C-alpha positions in Angstrom: 200.5 129.8 52.2 202.3 131.5 54.9 200.2 135.3 54.0 196.8 133.7 55.6 198.3 132.9 58.6 200.3 135.7 59.3 197.0 137.6 58.5 195.1 135.4 60.7 197.8 136.0 63.7 197.9 139.8 63.1 193.9 139.9 63.7 194.5 137.8 66.6 196.9 140.4 68.3 194.6 143.3 67.6 192.2 142.0 69.6 194.7 140.6 72.7 194.7 142.9 75.5 197.0 145.7 76.4 197.4 147.8 79.5 194.6 149.9 80.2 196.0 153.5 81.2 195.2 157.3 81.6 196.4 160.2 78.9 196.0 164.0 80.2 196.4 167.1 78.0 196.3 170.8 79.3 198.0 174.2 78.4 200.7 172.9 80.6 201.3 169.6 78.4 200.6 166.1 78.4 200.9 163.7 80.8 200.5 159.6 81.2 199.5 157.3 84.5 197.3 154.5 85.2 194.1 153.8 86.3 193.3 151.3 89.4 190.0 149.9 91.0 188.0 151.0 93.9 185.2 148.4 95.2 182.1 150.6 94.4 179.5 148.0 95.0 179.4 144.4 95.3 179.7 143.5 91.7 182.0 146.3 90.3 184.7 148.7 90.5 185.1 152.5 89.8 187.8 153.4 87.8 190.1 156.0 89.7 193.1 158.0 89.4 196.3 156.4 90.9 199.1 157.9 92.5 201.9 156.2 91.3 202.6 155.0 88.1 201.7 151.5 88.2 200.2 149.3 85.2 197.6 146.9 87.2 194.6 147.0 84.5 194.8 144.8 81.5 191.6 145.2 78.7 190.5 145.1 75.5 187.7 146.6 73.2 185.4 143.7 71.9 182.3 143.6 70.2 181.6 147.0 71.2 182.4 146.1 75.1 185.3 147.5 77.1 186.4 144.3 78.6 189.0 143.2 81.4 191.1 140.7 81.0 193.0 141.5 84.2 193.1 141.4 87.6 189.3 140.6 87.1 188.4 138.2 83.9 185.3 139.3 82.0 184.6 142.5 84.0 182.7 145.0 81.5 182.8 148.6 81.4 179.5 150.7 82.0 178.7 154.1 82.3 176.7 154.8 85.7 174.9 158.0 86.3 176.1 160.3 89.0 172.9 161.6 90.9 172.3 165.2 91.0 175.6 166.2 88.7 175.3 169.5 86.9 176.6 169.2 84.2 175.4 165.4 83.6 178.1 163.1 84.5 178.5 159.2 84.1 181.3 157.4 86.3 183.1 154.7 84.9 182.5 151.0 86.5 183.8 147.6 85.8 181.1 145.0 86.6 180.6 141.5 86.3 176.7 141.7 87.2 174.0 144.0 85.8 171.1 143.4 87.6 172.1 146.0 90.6 172.7 148.9 88.3 170.9 152.2 88.8 168.6 153.3 86.1 170.4 155.6 83.2 173.3 153.2 82.8 175.1 153.0 79.6 176.3 150.0 78.4 178.5 149.4 75.3 179.3 151.9 72.6 182.9 151.5 73.2 185.5 151.5 70.5 189.1 152.3 69.7 189.7 156.0 67.8 192.4 157.0 65.6 192.4 160.3 66.8 195.6 161.5 68.2 194.3 165.0 69.6 196.0 165.3 73.0 198.0 162.1 72.9 201.4 162.1 72.1 202.5 158.5 73.2 202.6 156.4 69.7 201.8 153.3 71.6 198.4 154.9 73.2 194.7 154.2 71.5 191.8 156.6 72.8 189.4 154.1 73.9 185.9 156.2 73.4 182.1 155.6 73.7 179.7 156.3 71.5 177.5 158.3 74.2 176.8 161.5 73.6 177.8 161.7 70.1 181.2 162.9 71.1 180.2 166.1 72.3 181.4 165.1 76.1 184.7 164.9 77.6 186.3 162.0 80.0 187.2 164.3 83.5 188.5 163.4 86.9 186.2 164.0 89.8 187.1 164.1 93.9 184.4 161.6 95.6 185.8 162.4 99.7 182.9 160.7 101.2 182.0 158.0 98.4 185.3 157.1 97.6 187.9 158.0 100.9 188.8 160.5 98.4 189.4 158.7 95.5 189.4 160.9 92.0 187.0 159.1 89.5 187.0 159.0 86.0 183.9 160.6 84.2 182.4 161.1 80.9 180.9 164.7 81.3 178.6 167.0 79.1 180.8 169.7 78.3 183.4 170.5 75.6 187.4 169.6 75.7 188.3 173.1 75.1 188.5 175.1 77.9 189.2 178.7 76.9 190.5 178.0 73.4 192.8 175.1 75.1 192.4 171.5 74.4 192.2 170.3 77.6 190.8 166.5 79.3 191.4 162.9 79.9 191.5 160.1 78.1 191.3 156.2 78.4 193.9 154.5 76.4 195.3 151.1 75.6 199.2 151.0 75.9 200.5 148.4 73.2 203.7 148.6 74.3 202.7 147.6 78.0 200.3 145.2 79.9 199.6 144.6 83.7 201.0 141.3 84.9 198.7 139.1 87.0 
């Protein structure tokens, strides 16, 4: 009698929102941090690097979408093409309307990954996107003119291996911490 109820509750826990954080790995080791939101358009925010560790975003992956639950309930992550980028790059934006997004915007394709490469915190689970068939990587890029010097998270068409060293950024969900809104 209790087993079905426990199974149902554990399934609900998996779908619940947790803190959206950053993780980074390089030849110097691994770090973790937080993302901040910067208004990119009237209906969306770009995901950028935070100067301090302050968890401000809560999200979940549900039905192929990365959905924010805090501070802006229901905003969905999309990949917006960066004009004239070489290699090809897409910045991560959370939006509440799809009507004003440029051509080549990538919708959906979000999932959680069991891959632990580059992640040492046992509470972290990587959030990945099917775009690029796993051949690209997450990286940050400085956009001084566009976003007041903010480093924004982008998917770039290049390998995680740089001169034989696994190197790059990750979007992760932190099962031990959540943002309070």
